[in-house]
mmCIF file as gemmi writes it, N, C-alpha and C atoms, coordinates in Angstrom:
data_model
loop_
_atom_site.group_PDB
_atom_site.id
_atom_site.type_symbol
_atom_site.label_atom_id
_atom_site.label_alt_id
_atom_site.label_comp_id
_atom_site.label_asym_id
_atom_site.label_entity_id
_atom_site.label_seq_id
_atom_site.pdbx_PDB_ins_code
_atom_site.Cartn_x
_atom_site.Cartn_y
_atom_site.Cartn_z
_atom_site.occupancy
_atom_site.B_iso_or_equiv
_atom_site.pdbx_formal_charge
_atom_site.auth_seq_id
_atom_site.auth_asym_id
_atom_site.pdbx_PDB_model_num
ATOM 1 N N . MET Axp A 1 ? -20.767 40.799 -73.936 1 0 ? 1 A 1
ATOM 2 C CA . MET Axp A 1 ? -19.615 40.932 -74.794 1 0 ? 1 A 1
ATOM 3 C C . MET Axp A 1 ? -19.746 39.926 -75.925 1 0 ? 1 A 1
ATOM 4 N N . GLY Axp A 2 ? -19.527 40.365 -77.157 1 0 ? 2 A 1
ATOM 5 C CA . GLY Axp A 2 ? -19.659 39.504 -78.324 1 0 ? 2 A 1
ATOM 6 C C . GLY Axp A 2 ? -18.45 38.614 -78.517 1 0 ? 2 A 1
ATOM 7 N N . PHE Axp A 3 ? -18.49 37.87 -79.58 1 0 ? 3 A 1
ATOM 8 C CA . PHE Axp A 3 ? -17.43 36.926 -79.916 1 0 ? 3 A 1
ATOM 9 C C . PHE Axp A 3 ? -16.085 37.615 -80.092 1 0 ? 3 A 1
ATOM 10 N N . PHE Axp A 4 ? -16.08 38.835 -80.627 1 0 ? 4 A 1
ATOM 11 C CA . PHE Axp A 4 ? -14.845 39.522 -80.957 1 0 ? 4 A 1
ATOM 12 C C . PHE Axp A 4 ? -14.29 40.336 -79.799 1 0 ? 4 A 1
ATOM 13 N N . GLY Axp A 5 ? -14.789 40.117 -78.603 1 0 ? 5 A 1
ATOM 14 C CA . GLY Axp A 5 ? -14.273 40.818 -77.45 1 0 ? 5 A 1
ATOM 15 C C . GLY Axp A 5 ? -14.955 42.156 -77.256 1 0 ? 5 A 1
ATOM 16 N N . PRO Axp A 6 ? -14.337 43.035 -76.508 1 0 ? 6 A 1
ATOM 17 C CA . PRO Axp A 6 ? -14.982 44.311 -76.188 1 0 ? 6 A 1
ATOM 18 C C . PRO Axp A 6 ? -14.996 45.292 -77.353 1 0 ? 6 A 1
ATOM 19 N N . PHE Axp A 7 ? -14.292 44.995 -78.444 1 0 ? 7 A 1
ATOM 20 C CA . PHE Axp A 7 ? -14.146 45.952 -79.532 1 0 ? 7 A 1
ATOM 21 C C . PHE Axp A 7 ? -15.329 45.94 -80.493 1 0 ? 7 A 1
ATOM 22 N N . ILE Axp A 8 ? -15.854 44.765 -80.812 1 0 ? 8 A 1
ATOM 23 C CA . ILE Axp A 8 ? -16.939 44.647 -81.778 1 0 ? 8 A 1
ATOM 24 C C . ILE Axp A 8 ? -18.028 43.771 -81.186 1 0 ? 8 A 1
ATOM 25 N N . ASN Axp A 9 ? -19.238 44.238 -81.236 1 0 ? 9 A 1
ATOM 26 C CA . ASN Axp A 9 ? -20.368 43.452 -80.767 1 0 ? 9 A 1
ATOM 27 C C . ASN Axp A 9 ? -21.213 43.103 -81.985 1 0 ? 9 A 1
ATOM 28 N N . VAL Axp A 10 ? -21.318 41.832 -82.324 1 0 ? 10 A 1
ATOM 29 C CA . VAL Axp A 10 ? -22.036 41.392 -83.509 1 0 ? 10 A 1
ATOM 30 C C . VAL Axp A 10 ? -23.283 40.644 -83.082 1 0 ? 10 A 1
ATOM 31 N N . THR Axp A 11 ? -24.427 41.057 -83.621 1 0 ? 11 A 1
ATOM 32 C CA . THR Axp A 11 ? -25.693 40.391 -83.344 1 0 ? 11 A 1
ATOM 33 C C . THR Axp A 11 ? -26.343 40.037 -84.668 1 0 ? 11 A 1
ATOM 34 N N . TYR Axp A 12 ? -26.85 38.821 -84.806 1 0 ? 12 A 1
ATOM 35 C CA . TYR Axp A 12 ? -27.538 38.401 -86.018 1 0 ? 12 A 1
ATOM 36 C C . TYR Axp A 12 ? -29.036 38.452 -85.769 1 0 ? 12 A 1
ATOM 37 N N . CYS Axp A 13 ? -29.77 38.979 -86.729 1 0 ? 13 A 1
ATOM 38 C CA . CYS Axp A 13 ? -31.204 39.147 -86.565 1 0 ? 13 A 1
ATOM 39 C C . CYS Axp A 13 ? -31.899 38.8 -87.868 1 0 ? 13 A 1
ATOM 40 N N . SER Axp A 14 ? -33.079 38.192 -87.801 1 0 ? 14 A 1
ATOM 41 C CA . SER Axp A 14 ? -33.814 37.842 -89.013 1 0 ? 14 A 1
ATOM 42 C C . SER Axp A 14 ? -34.9 38.858 -89.339 1 0 ? 14 A 1
ATOM 43 N N . LYS Axp A 15 ? -35.098 39.89 -88.536 1 0 ? 15 A 1
ATOM 44 C CA . LYS Axp A 15 ? -36.166 40.864 -88.75 1 0 ? 15 A 1
ATOM 45 C C . LYS Axp A 15 ? -35.763 41.969 -89.715 1 0 ? 15 A 1
ATOM 46 N N . ASN Axp A 16 ? -34.561 42.478 -89.593 1 0 ? 16 A 1
ATOM 47 C CA . ASN Axp A 16 ? -34.155 43.658 -90.355 1 0 ? 16 A 1
ATOM 48 C C . ASN Axp A 16 ? -33.935 43.334 -91.824 1 0 ? 16 A 1
ATOM 49 N N . ASP Axp A 17 ? -34.263 44.302 -92.675 1 0 ? 17 A 1
ATOM 50 C CA . ASP Axp A 17 ? -34.101 44.128 -94.113 1 0 ? 17 A 1
ATOM 51 C C . ASP Axp A 17 ? -32.737 44.588 -94.6 1 0 ? 17 A 1
ATOM 52 N N . GLU Axp A 18 ? -31.988 45.23 -93.799 1 0 ? 18 A 1
ATOM 53 C CA . GLU Axp A 18 ? -30.699 45.754 -94.224 1 0 ? 18 A 1
ATOM 54 C C . GLU Axp A 18 ? -29.716 45.694 -93.067 1 0 ? 18 A 1
ATOM 55 N N . ILE Axp A 19 ? -28.463 45.918 -93.416 1 0 ? 19 A 1
ATOM 56 C CA . ILE Axp A 19 ? -27.432 45.976 -92.385 1 0 ? 19 A 1
ATOM 57 C C . ILE Axp A 19 ? -27.555 47.337 -91.7 1 0 ? 19 A 1
ATOM 58 N N . SER Axp A 20 ? -27.64 47.331 -90.399 1 0 ? 20 A 1
ATOM 59 C CA . SER Axp A 20 ? -27.764 48.602 -89.684 1 0 ? 20 A 1
ATOM 60 C C . SER Axp A 20 ? -26.683 48.692 -88.62 1 0 ? 20 A 1
ATOM 61 N N . LYS Axp A 21 ? -26.251 49.917 -88.372 1 0 ? 21 A 1
ATOM 62 C CA . LYS Axp A 21 ? -25.251 50.165 -87.338 1 0 ? 21 A 1
ATOM 63 C C . LYS Axp A 21 ? -25.878 51.097 -86.315 1 0 ? 21 A 1
ATOM 64 N N . ASN Axp A 22 ? -26.042 50.607 -85.118 1 0 ? 22 A 1
ATOM 65 C CA . ASN Axp A 22 ? -26.578 51.419 -84.029 1 0 ? 22 A 1
ATOM 66 C C . ASN Axp A 22 ? -25.605 51.322 -82.865 1 0 ? 22 A 1
ATOM 67 N N . CYS Axp A 23 ? -24.903 52.404 -82.615 1 0 ? 23 A 1
ATOM 68 C CA . CYS Axp A 23 ? -23.967 52.46 -81.483 1 0 ? 23 A 1
ATOM 69 C C . CYS Axp A 23 ? -22.97 51.303 -81.525 1 0 ? 23 A 1
ATOM 70 N N . GLY Axp A 24 ? -22.424 50.998 -82.702 1 0 ? 24 A 1
ATOM 71 C CA . GLY Axp A 24 ? -21.438 49.936 -82.825 1 0 ? 24 A 1
ATOM 72 C C . GLY Axp A 24 ? -22.036 48.552 -82.926 1 0 ? 24 A 1
ATOM 73 N N . LEU Axp A 25 ? -23.351 48.431 -82.955 1 0 ? 25 A 1
ATOM 74 C CA . LEU Axp A 25 ? -24.009 47.132 -83.039 1 0 ? 25 A 1
ATOM 75 C C . LEU Axp A 25 ? -24.3 46.834 -84.505 1 0 ? 25 A 1
ATOM 76 N N . ILE Axp A 26 ? -23.858 45.686 -85.006 1 0 ? 26 A 1
ATOM 77 C CA . ILE Axp A 26 ? -24.06 45.3 -86.398 1 0 ? 26 A 1
ATOM 78 C C . ILE Axp A 26 ? -25.127 44.218 -86.437 1 0 ? 26 A 1
ATOM 79 N N . THR Axp A 27 ? -26.16 44.426 -87.252 1 0 ? 27 A 1
ATOM 80 C CA . THR Axp A 27 ? -27.24 43.459 -87.365 1 0 ? 27 A 1
ATOM 81 C C . THR Axp A 27 ? -27.346 43.01 -88.815 1 0 ? 27 A 1
ATOM 82 N N . LEU Axp A 28 ? -27.32 41.703 -89.058 1 0 ? 28 A 1
ATOM 83 C CA . LEU Axp A 28 ? -27.427 41.165 -90.406 1 0 ? 28 A 1
ATOM 84 C C . LEU Axp A 28 ? -28.711 40.366 -90.545 1 0 ? 28 A 1
ATOM 85 N N . LYS Axp A 29 ? -29.384 40.561 -91.645 1 0 ? 29 A 1
ATOM 86 C CA . LYS Axp A 29 ? -30.576 39.789 -91.945 1 0 ? 29 A 1
ATOM 87 C C . LYS Axp A 29 ? -30.153 38.364 -92.291 1 0 ? 29 A 1
ATOM 88 N N . ARG Axp A 30 ? -31.018 37.405 -92.019 1 0 ? 30 A 1
ATOM 89 C CA . ARG Axp A 30 ? -30.718 35.994 -92.283 1 0 ? 30 A 1
ATOM 90 C C . ARG Axp A 30 ? -30.379 35.767 -93.755 1 0 ? 30 A 1
ATOM 91 N N . SER Axp A 31 ? -31.125 36.386 -94.672 1 0 ? 31 A 1
ATOM 92 C CA . SER Axp A 31 ? -30.845 36.201 -96.1 1 0 ? 31 A 1
ATOM 93 C C . SER Axp A 31 ? -29.47 36.755 -96.467 1 0 ? 31 A 1
ATOM 94 N N . GLU Axp A 32 ? -29.059 37.823 -95.804 1 0 ? 32 A 1
ATOM 95 C CA . GLU Axp A 32 ? -27.729 38.394 -96.047 1 0 ? 32 A 1
ATOM 96 C C . GLU Axp A 32 ? -26.645 37.432 -95.572 1 0 ? 32 A 1
ATOM 97 N N . ARG Axp A 33 ? -26.863 36.803 -94.418 1 0 ? 33 A 1
ATOM 98 C CA . ARG Axp A 33 ? -25.894 35.821 -93.925 1 0 ? 33 A 1
ATOM 99 C C . ARG Axp A 33 ? -25.783 34.656 -94.893 1 0 ? 33 A 1
ATOM 100 N N . LYS Axp A 34 ? -26.929 34.196 -95.432 1 0 ? 34 A 1
ATOM 101 C CA . LYS Axp A 34 ? -26.91 33.087 -96.391 1 0 ? 34 A 1
ATOM 102 C C . LYS Axp A 34 ? -26.178 33.485 -97.659 1 0 ? 34 A 1
ATOM 103 N N . ARG Axp A 35 ? -26.402 34.724 -98.115 1 0 ? 35 A 1
ATOM 104 C CA . ARG Axp A 35 ? -25.731 35.205 -99.323 1 0 ? 35 A 1
ATOM 105 C C . ARG Axp A 35 ? -24.216 35.244 -99.115 1 0 ? 35 A 1
ATOM 106 N N . ILE Axp A 36 ? -23.803 35.694 -97.955 1 0 ? 36 A 1
ATOM 107 C CA . ILE Axp A 36 ? -22.376 35.744 -97.638 1 0 ? 36 A 1
ATOM 108 C C . ILE Axp A 36 ? -21.794 34.334 -97.597 1 0 ? 36 A 1
ATOM 109 N N . LYS Axp A 37 ? -22.519 33.39 -96.987 1 0 ? 37 A 1
ATOM 110 C CA . LYS Axp A 37 ? -22.051 32 -96.929 1 0 ? 37 A 1
ATOM 111 C C . LYS Axp A 37 ? -21.932 31.403 -98.322 1 0 ? 37 A 1
ATOM 112 N N . ARG Axp A 38 ? -22.935 31.671 -99.19 1 0 ? 38 A 1
ATOM 113 C CA . ARG Axp A 38 ? -22.879 31.153 -100.567 1 0 ? 38 A 1
ATOM 114 C C . ARG Axp A 38 ? -21.684 31.727 -101.316 1 0 ? 38 A 1
ATOM 115 N N . ARG Axp A 39 ? -21.451 33.022 -101.138 1 0 ? 39 A 1
ATOM 116 C CA . ARG Axp A 39 ? -20.327 33.661 -101.81 1 0 ? 39 A 1
ATOM 117 C C . ARG Axp A 39 ? -19.001 33.057 -101.35 1 0 ? 39 A 1
ATOM 118 N N . ARG Axp A 40 ? -18.863 32.818 -100.057 1 0 ? 40 A 1
ATOM 119 C CA . ARG Axp A 40 ? -17.637 32.204 -99.526 1 0 ? 40 A 1
ATOM 120 C C . ARG Axp A 40 ? -17.477 30.778 -100.037 1 0 ? 40 A 1
ATOM 121 N N . ARG Axp A 41 ? -18.593 30.033 -100.09 1 0 ? 41 A 1
ATOM 122 C CA . ARG Axp A 41 ? -18.543 28.655 -100.577 1 0 ? 41 A 1
ATOM 123 C C . ARG Axp A 41 ? -18.119 28.619 -102.047 1 0 ? 41 A 1
ATOM 124 N N . ARG Axp A 42 ? -18.693 29.532 -102.867 1 0 ? 42 A 1
ATOM 125 C CA . ARG Axp A 42 ? -18.305 29.588 -104.286 1 0 ? 42 A 1
ATOM 126 C C . ARG Axp A 42 ? -16.83 29.937 -104.434 1 0 ? 42 A 1
ATOM 127 N N . ARG Axp A 43 ? -16.354 30.862 -103.622 1 0 ? 43 A 1
ATOM 128 C CA . ARG Axp A 43 ? -14.94 31.242 -103.681 1 0 ? 43 A 1
ATOM 129 C C . ARG Axp A 43 ? -14.048 30.055 -103.333 1 0 ? 43 A 1
ATOM 130 N N . ARG Axp A 44 ? -14.427 29.312 -102.271 1 0 ? 44 A 1
ATOM 131 C CA . ARG Axp A 44 ? -13.644 28.129 -101.896 1 0 ? 44 A 1
ATOM 132 C C . ARG Axp A 44 ? -13.662 27.085 -103.005 1 0 ? 44 A 1
ATOM 133 N N . MET Axp A 45 ? -14.808 26.912 -103.658 1 0 ? 45 A 1
ATOM 134 C CA . MET Axp A 45 ? -14.911 25.939 -104.748 1 0 ? 45 A 1
ATOM 135 C C . MET Axp A 45 ? -14.025 26.347 -105.924 1 0 ? 45 A 1
ATOM 136 N N . ARG Axp A 46 ? -14.056 27.629 -106.299 1 0 ? 46 A 1
ATOM 137 C CA . ARG Axp A 46 ? -13.209 28.099 -107.403 1 0 ? 46 A 1
ATOM 138 C C . ARG Axp A 46 ? -11.737 27.91 -107.064 1 0 ? 46 A 1
ATOM 139 N N . LEU Axp A 47 ? -11.376 28.222 -105.839 1 0 ? 47 A 1
ATOM 140 C CA . LEU Axp A 47 ? -9.993 28.055 -105.408 1 0 ? 47 A 1
ATOM 141 C C . LEU Axp A 47 ? -9.594 26.585 -105.435 1 0 ? 47 A 1
ATOM 142 N N . SER Axp A 48 ? -10.478 25.723 -104.996 1 0 ? 48 A 1
ATOM 143 C CA . SER Axp A 48 ? -10.221 24.287 -105.006 1 0 ? 48 A 1
ATOM 144 C C . SER Axp A 48 ? -10.042 23.774 -106.432 1 0 ? 48 A 1
ATOM 145 N N . GLU Axp A 49 ? -10.873 24.255 -107.359 1 0 ? 49 A 1
ATOM 146 C CA . GLU Axp A 49 ? -10.745 23.854 -108.765 1 0 ? 49 A 1
ATOM 147 C C . GLU Axp A 49 ? -9.407 24.299 -109.341 1 0 ? 49 A 1
ATOM 148 N N . LYS Axp A 50 ? -8.974 25.489 -108.986 1 0 ? 50 A 1
ATOM 149 C CA . LYS Axp A 50 ? -7.684 25.985 -109.476 1 0 ? 50 A 1
ATOM 150 C C . LYS Axp A 50 ? -6.533 25.159 -108.921 1 0 ? 50 A 1
ATOM 151 N N . PHE Axp A 51 ? -6.621 24.772 -107.658 1 0 ? 51 A 1
ATOM 152 C CA . PHE Axp A 51 ? -5.585 23.915 -107.084 1 0 ? 51 A 1
ATOM 153 C C . PHE Axp A 51 ? -5.579 22.548 -107.756 1 0 ? 51 A 1
ATOM 154 N N . ASP Axp A 52 ? -6.759 22.022 -108.07 1 0 ? 52 A 1
ATOM 155 C CA . ASP Axp A 52 ? -6.83 20.734 -108.765 1 0 ? 52 A 1
ATOM 156 C C . ASP Axp A 52 ? -6.149 20.814 -110.127 1 0 ? 52 A 1
ATOM 157 N N . ARG Axp A 53 ? -6.406 21.906 -110.869 1 0 ? 53 A 1
ATOM 158 C CA . ARG Axp A 53 ? -5.752 22.077 -112.175 1 0 ? 53 A 1
ATOM 159 C C . ARG Axp A 53 ? -4.244 22.2 -112.017 1 0 ? 53 A 1
ATOM 160 N N . LEU Axp A 54 ? -3.811 22.941 -111.008 1 0 ? 54 A 1
ATOM 161 C CA . LEU Axp A 54 ? -2.38 23.108 -110.772 1 0 ? 54 A 1
ATOM 162 C C . LEU Axp A 54 ? -1.73 21.78 -110.406 1 0 ? 54 A 1
ATOM 163 N N . GLN Axp A 55 ? -2.417 20.964 -109.607 1 0 ? 55 A 1
ATOM 164 C CA . GLN Axp A 55 ? -1.883 19.651 -109.243 1 0 ? 55 A 1
ATOM 165 C C . GLN Axp A 55 ? -1.642 18.796 -110.477 1 0 ? 55 A 1
ATOM 166 N N . LYS Axp A 56 ? -2.502 18.923 -111.48 1 0 ? 56 A 1
ATOM 167 C CA . LYS Axp A 56 ? -2.343 18.138 -112.704 1 0 ? 56 A 1
ATOM 168 C C . LYS Axp A 56 ? -1.2 18.659 -113.573 1 0 ? 56 A 1
ATOM 169 N N . LEU Axp A 57 ? -0.913 19.953 -113.486 1 0 ? 57 A 1
ATOM 170 C CA . LEU Axp A 57 ? 0.147 20.55 -114.301 1 0 ? 57 A 1
ATOM 171 C C . LEU Axp A 57 ? 1.545 20.292 -113.749 1 0 ? 57 A 1
ATOM 172 N N . ILE Axp A 58 ? 1.671 20.269 -112.449 1 0 ? 58 A 1
ATOM 173 C CA . ILE Axp A 58 ? 2.976 20.168 -111.804 1 0 ? 58 A 1
ATOM 174 C C . ILE Axp A 58 ? 3.342 18.702 -111.597 1 0 ? 58 A 1
ATOM 175 N N . PRO Axp A 59 ? 4.512 18.279 -112.09 1 0 ? 59 A 1
ATOM 176 C CA . PRO Axp A 59 ? 4.936 16.894 -111.85 1 0 ? 59 A 1
ATOM 177 C C . PRO Axp A 59 ? 5.052 16.62 -110.35 1 0 ? 59 A 1
ATOM 178 N N . GLY Axp A 60 ? 4.444 15.541 -109.907 1 0 ? 60 A 1
ATOM 179 C CA . GLY Axp A 60 ? 4.457 15.193 -108.492 1 0 ? 60 A 1
ATOM 180 C C . GLY Axp A 60 ? 3.482 16 -107.666 1 0 ? 60 A 1
ATOM 181 N N . GLY Axp A 61 ? 2.601 16.745 -108.316 1 0 ? 61 A 1
ATOM 182 C CA . GLY Axp A 61 ? 1.674 17.605 -107.597 1 0 ? 61 A 1
ATOM 183 C C . GLY Axp A 61 ? 0.445 16.9 -107.07 1 0 ? 61 A 1
ATOM 184 N N . GLN Axp A 62 ? 0.129 15.745 -107.632 1 0 ? 62 A 1
ATOM 185 C CA . GLN Axp A 62 ? -1.082 15.027 -107.209 1 0 ? 62 A 1
ATOM 186 C C . GLN Axp A 62 ? -0.978 14.625 -105.742 1 0 ? 62 A 1
ATOM 187 N N . GLY Axp A 63 ? -1.996 14.931 -104.982 1 0 ? 63 A 1
ATOM 188 C CA . GLY Axp A 63 ? -2.06 14.52 -103.588 1 0 ? 63 A 1
ATOM 189 C C . GLY Axp A 63 ? -1.346 15.429 -102.606 1 0 ? 63 A 1
ATOM 190 N N . LEU Axp A 64 ? -0.743 16.512 -103.085 1 0 ? 64 A 1
ATOM 191 C CA . LEU Axp A 64 ? -0.054 17.428 -102.174 1 0 ? 64 A 1
ATOM 192 C C . LEU Axp A 64 ? -1.039 18.401 -101.545 1 0 ? 64 A 1
ATOM 193 N N . GLU Axp A 65 ? -0.756 18.79 -100.318 1 0 ? 65 A 1
ATOM 194 C CA . GLU Axp A 65 ? -1.527 19.848 -99.668 1 0 ? 65 A 1
ATOM 195 C C . GLU Axp A 65 ? -1.182 21.17 -100.349 1 0 ? 65 A 1
ATOM 196 N N . SER Axp A 66 ? -2.008 22.173 -100.155 1 0 ? 66 A 1
ATOM 197 C CA . SER Axp A 66 ? -1.84 23.433 -100.876 1 0 ? 66 A 1
ATOM 198 C C . SER Axp A 66 ? -0.489 24.097 -100.61 1 0 ? 66 A 1
ATOM 199 N N . ASP Axp A 67 ? -0.008 24.073 -99.365 1 0 ? 67 A 1
ATOM 200 C CA . ASP Axp A 67 ? 1.279 24.706 -99.083 1 0 ? 67 A 1
ATOM 201 C C . ASP Axp A 67 ? 2.422 23.966 -99.77 1 0 ? 67 A 1
ATOM 202 N N . GLN Axp A 68 ? 2.377 22.637 -99.743 1 0 ? 68 A 1
ATOM 203 C CA . GLN Axp A 68 ? 3.412 21.85 -100.417 1 0 ? 68 A 1
ATOM 204 C C . GLN Axp A 68 ? 3.308 21.999 -101.933 1 0 ? 68 A 1
ATOM 205 N N . LEU Axp A 69 ? 2.093 22.137 -102.444 1 0 ? 69 A 1
ATOM 206 C CA . LEU Axp A 69 ? 1.905 22.337 -103.88 1 0 ? 69 A 1
ATOM 207 C C . LEU Axp A 69 ? 2.53 23.658 -104.32 1 0 ? 69 A 1
ATOM 208 N N . MET Axp A 70 ? 2.397 24.696 -103.504 1 0 ? 70 A 1
ATOM 209 C CA . MET Axp A 70 ? 3.005 25.986 -103.838 1 0 ? 70 A 1
ATOM 210 C C . MET Axp A 70 ? 4.532 25.881 -103.858 1 0 ? 70 A 1
ATOM 211 N N . ILE Axp A 71 ? 5.095 25.158 -102.903 1 0 ? 71 A 1
ATOM 212 C CA . ILE Axp A 71 ? 6.548 24.96 -102.868 1 0 ? 71 A 1
ATOM 213 C C . ILE Axp A 71 ? 6.993 24.179 -104.096 1 0 ? 71 A 1
ATOM 214 N N . GLN Axp A 72 ? 6.281 23.095 -104.424 1 0 ? 72 A 1
ATOM 215 C CA . GLN Axp A 72 ? 6.609 22.279 -105.592 1 0 ? 72 A 1
ATOM 216 C C . GLN Axp A 72 ? 6.488 23.108 -106.873 1 0 ? 72 A 1
ATOM 217 N N . THR Axp A 73 ? 5.491 23.977 -106.933 1 0 ? 73 A 1
ATOM 218 C CA . THR Axp A 73 ? 5.294 24.826 -108.107 1 0 ? 73 A 1
ATOM 219 C C . THR Axp A 73 ? 6.459 25.788 -108.283 1 0 ? 73 A 1
ATOM 220 N N . THR Axp A 74 ? 6.921 26.402 -107.195 1 0 ? 74 A 1
ATOM 221 C CA . THR Axp A 74 ? 8.059 27.315 -107.312 1 0 ? 74 A 1
ATOM 222 C C . THR Axp A 74 ? 9.312 26.581 -107.751 1 0 ? 74 A 1
ATOM 223 N N . HIS Axp A 75 ? 9.531 25.371 -107.237 1 0 ? 75 A 1
ATOM 224 C CA . HIS Axp A 75 ? 10.689 24.592 -107.673 1 0 ? 75 A 1
ATOM 225 C C . HIS Axp A 75 ? 10.585 24.249 -109.158 1 0 ? 75 A 1
ATOM 226 N N . TYR Axp A 76 ? 9.395 23.892 -109.601 1 0 ? 76 A 1
ATOM 227 C CA . TYR Axp A 76 ? 9.192 23.535 -111.005 1 0 ? 76 A 1
ATOM 228 C C . TYR Axp A 76 ? 9.431 24.741 -111.916 1 0 ? 76 A 1
ATOM 229 N N . ILE Axp A 77 ? 8.955 25.916 -111.502 1 0 ? 77 A 1
ATOM 230 C CA . ILE Axp A 77 ? 9.177 27.128 -112.292 1 0 ? 77 A 1
ATOM 231 C C . ILE Axp A 77 ? 10.662 27.45 -112.366 1 0 ? 77 A 1
ATOM 232 N N . MET Axp A 78 ? 11.377 27.315 -111.249 1 0 ? 78 A 1
ATOM 233 C CA . MET Axp A 78 ? 12.824 27.565 -111.258 1 0 ? 78 A 1
ATOM 234 C C . MET Axp A 78 ? 13.536 26.572 -112.164 1 0 ? 78 A 1
ATOM 235 N N . GLN Axp A 79 ? 13.107 25.315 -112.157 1 0 ? 79 A 1
ATOM 236 C CA . GLN Axp A 79 ? 13.698 24.302 -113.022 1 0 ? 79 A 1
ATOM 237 C C . GLN Axp A 79 ? 13.447 24.646 -114.491 1 0 ? 79 A 1
ATOM 238 N N . LEU Axp A 80 ? 12.235 25.065 -114.818 1 0 ? 80 A 1
ATOM 239 C CA . LEU Axp A 80 ? 11.923 25.444 -116.196 1 0 ? 80 A 1
ATOM 240 C C . LEU Axp A 80 ? 12.745 26.654 -116.638 1 0 ? 80 A 1
ATOM 241 N N . ARG Axp A 81 ? 12.935 27.603 -115.748 1 0 ? 81 A 1
ATOM 242 C CA . ARG Axp A 81 ? 13.75 28.775 -116.088 1 0 ? 81 A 1
ATOM 243 C C . ARG Axp A 81 ? 15.197 28.384 -116.362 1 0 ? 81 A 1
ATOM 244 N N . SER Axp A 82 ? 15.736 27.483 -115.56 1 0 ? 82 A 1
ATOM 245 C CA . SER Axp A 82 ? 17.123 27.063 -115.792 1 0 ? 82 A 1
ATOM 246 C C . SER Axp A 82 ? 17.232 26.277 -117.098 1 0 ? 82 A 1
ATOM 247 N N . GLN Axp A 83 ? 16.233 25.45 -117.411 1 0 ? 83 A 1
ATOM 248 C CA . GLN Axp A 83 ? 16.235 24.737 -118.692 1 0 ? 83 A 1
ATOM 249 C C . GLN Axp A 83 ? 16.173 25.722 -119.851 1 0 ? 83 A 1
ATOM 250 N N . LEU Axp A 84 ? 15.37 26.764 -119.713 1 0 ? 84 A 1
ATOM 251 C CA . LEU Axp A 84 ? 15.273 27.784 -120.75 1 0 ? 84 A 1
ATOM 252 C C . LEU Axp A 84 ? 16.615 28.472 -120.95 1 0 ? 84 A 1
ATOM 253 N N . CYS Axp A 85 ? 17.291 28.768 -119.867 1 0 ? 85 A 1
ATOM 254 C CA . CYS Axp A 85 ? 18.598 29.42 -119.941 1 0 ? 85 A 1
ATOM 255 C C . CYS Axp A 85 ? 19.604 28.537 -120.674 1 0 ? 85 A 1
ATOM 256 N N . VAL Axp A 86 ? 19.611 27.24 -120.354 1 0 ? 86 A 1
ATOM 257 C CA . VAL Axp A 86 ? 20.518 26.298 -121.015 1 0 ? 86 A 1
ATOM 258 C C . VAL Axp A 86 ? 20.196 26.212 -122.501 1 0 ? 86 A 1
ATOM 259 N N . LEU Axp A 87 ? 18.93 26.105 -122.836 1 0 ? 87 A 1
ATOM 260 C CA . LEU Axp A 87 ? 18.541 25.994 -124.243 1 0 ? 87 A 1
ATOM 261 C C . LEU Axp A 87 ? 18.867 27.264 -125.022 1 0 ? 87 A 1
ATOM 262 N N . GLU Axp A 88 ? 18.679 28.425 -124.403 1 0 ? 88 A 1
ATOM 263 C CA . GLU Axp A 88 ? 19.05 29.677 -125.067 1 0 ? 88 A 1
ATOM 264 C C . GLU Axp A 88 ? 20.552 29.748 -125.294 1 0 ? 88 A 1
ATOM 265 N N . SER Axp A 89 ? 21.325 29.269 -124.324 1 0 ? 89 A 1
ATOM 266 C CA . SER Axp A 89 ? 22.787 29.257 -124.473 1 0 ? 89 A 1
ATOM 267 C C . SER Axp A 89 ? 23.199 28.32 -125.596 1 0 ? 89 A 1
ATOM 268 N N . LEU Axp A 90 ? 22.575 27.153 -125.663 1 0 ? 90 A 1
ATOM 269 C CA . LEU Axp A 90 ? 22.878 26.207 -126.741 1 0 ? 90 A 1
ATOM 270 C C . LEU Axp A 90 ? 22.507 26.784 -128.103 1 0 ? 90 A 1
ATOM 271 N N . LEU Axp A 91 ? 21.388 27.457 -128.183 1 0 ? 91 A 1
ATOM 272 C CA . LEU Axp A 91 ? 20.969 28.067 -129.439 1 0 ? 91 A 1
ATOM 273 C C . LEU Axp A 91 ? 21.947 29.155 -129.855 1 0 ? 91 A 1
ATOM 274 N N . LYS Axp A 92 ? 22.378 29.964 -128.904 1 0 ? 92 A 1
ATOM 275 C CA . LYS Axp A 92 ? 23.343 31.02 -129.21 1 0 ? 92 A 1
ATOM 276 C C . LYS Axp A 92 ? 24.664 30.414 -129.666 1 0 ? 92 A 1
ATOM 277 N N . LEU Axp A 93 ? 25.098 29.362 -128.993 1 0 ? 93 A 1
ATOM 278 C CA . LEU Axp A 93 ? 26.33 28.678 -129.376 1 0 ? 93 A 1
ATOM 279 C C . LEU Axp A 93 ? 26.206 28.105 -130.785 1 0 ? 93 A 1
ATOM 280 N N . HIS Axp A 94 ? 25.066 27.529 -131.08 1 0 ? 94 A 1
ATOM 281 C CA . HIS Axp A 94 ? 24.829 26.949 -132.403 1 0 ? 94 A 1
ATOM 282 C C . HIS Axp A 94 ? 24.808 28.033 -133.473 1 0 ? 94 A 1
ATOM 283 N N . ASP Axp A 95 ? 24.167 29.166 -133.192 1 0 ? 95 A 1
ATOM 284 C CA . ASP Axp A 95 ? 24.106 30.268 -134.153 1 0 ? 95 A 1
ATOM 285 C C . ASP Axp A 95 ? 25.479 30.886 -134.377 1 0 ? 95 A 1
ATOM 286 N N . ASP Axp A 96 ? 26.322 30.933 -133.348 1 0 ? 96 A 1
ATOM 287 C CA . ASP Axp A 96 ? 27.654 31.519 -133.47 1 0 ? 96 A 1
ATOM 288 C C . ASP Axp A 96 ? 28.574 30.651 -134.312 1 0 ? 96 A 1
ATOM 289 N N . THR Axp A 97 ? 28.349 29.336 -134.325 1 0 ? 97 A 1
ATOM 290 C CA . THR Axp A 97 ? 29.222 28.442 -135.091 1 0 ? 97 A 1
ATOM 291 C C . THR Axp A 97 ? 28.871 28.439 -136.569 1 0 ? 97 A 1
ATOM 292 N N . GLN Axp A 98 ? 27.733 28.95 -136.924 1 0 ? 98 A 1
ATOM 293 C CA . GLN Axp A 98 ? 27.357 28.94 -138.351 1 0 ? 98 A 1
ATOM 294 C C . GLN Axp A 98 ? 27.589 30.245 -139.017 1 0 ? 98 A 1
């Protein structure tokens, strides 16, 4: 029984040149596994870079974990929206008096 229980049996092999399916058995070539790992690593790096940029944009965002950064970001966006609403109201009030 493979790692995924009785439903999926996964075997890694360095001989095959392609992914093959034989009776529910999945075989991946070593180079394919490396390619998948590189792709996942690049994705994690890009995501990490985006979080770093977001931490710099959000006040108090430096040093926060990703879940807390998302919460802080939503609060900051709501604060900016309320400021926009106040400023639009002030502008309308100013335009009405002239």
